[in-house]
C-alpha positions, 0 to 999 in steps of 0.5 A: 496420471504419471505424466500429471505427477511428473508435471506437478513434481517439476512445478514444485522443484522449479518453484522451490528453486525460484524461491531460493534464487530470490532469497539469495538475491535478497540476501545479497542486496542486504549485504550490499546495503550493509556495506554501503553499496547502495546502488548495487543493493538497488540493482539486486532488489529491483531484479527481484521486482522484475521477476514479479515478486513483491513484498512489504520488506522488499519495498521498504529496503528499496525505500531505504536504499534510495533514501541513502543515495538522495533519491527522495522521490523514489524513497517516498514511492517505495515507502508508500508501496510498503505501507500499501501492502503492510499498513502496520509497518511502523518502520516504513511509516517512520521513515516515510515521515522523515522523507516527507519532512525533506520535500520542498513542497509543504502542502496544506490539506483541505480541512475535513470533518473529524468523523471523516478523518477517523473513518480514513484512519480506521480504513487505512489500518488494514488492507482489504485482504485483512478486512476480509479475514476480520469479517470471517473471524467475527462471523465465526465468533457470532456462530459460537455465540449462537451455539452457546445461547441455544445449546448451553443451559446456563442463564449467565452464559446465555446472557453473555452470549446474547450480549457478545453476539450483538457486539459481534453483529455490529463489528461484523457489519462495520468490517463488511463496510470497511472491506467494501470501502477498502476495495473501492479505494484500491480500485478507484483511487490511484496515487502517484509520487513525483520522481522528477526533481522539479516540474511545472504542471500544465492546465491541459494535457499539452506541452504548449499549454500554460503552466498551472503550478510548480511541484518538486520531487517526492510530492504525493498526489491523486491521479484523477484522469489519463489522456494519452501520455498525460495524467490529471493530478490533484494535490491534497490542497485541491490544486489540479494540473496535468503531468507527463506520465514519465515524470512520476510513478504510481504507488 
């Protein structure tokens, strides 16, 4: 028992020490950024990533630092990563919009039905973890409505509980559907950002194959398939081609 307590105590001490070290490195990176030493800031931030720590703020800071040194692809990559973790990060969304406005390729999306656009917007509001919390909240509110309806002898309150309960049921099922859809998107839909300045995609996963189309740094695409060191990509306008894996990074 004593050995177990010692191990737990050591684990807590090591964890606290590691957290303090990461906080120190993050602070150092921020100081480098403020003094316009952007490469040094990037080194500090990426050293935190190498230790397995990720956060929306860390990705956002990396995006800013890469943007300052003119690495458009990397800046867009990290803004996208920041938004993947924190969809409500308005600063990351704004900076991503600015970075995207500076890309060479201006892709016209394939038109989609308005209700599909609304659904995608709703789906992208939160991560799957947040949708899970929302489900729990609506479920608890529904239980409260049931309790009020059956336990409180007040006709007006019972009517309110009944109406609010039906609204909660609808929102609960909607949240469950959004949660499942969000999980499906996170597991099955991978996107990438081109970090190479310019490249010709291929019609097959072979360097000797014919060129399909040319794309430039910072463009975002869906990764549909992988074969050895090649990935099949699809642009938002429907174009499909193959890229070597070292030319891009996944979001």
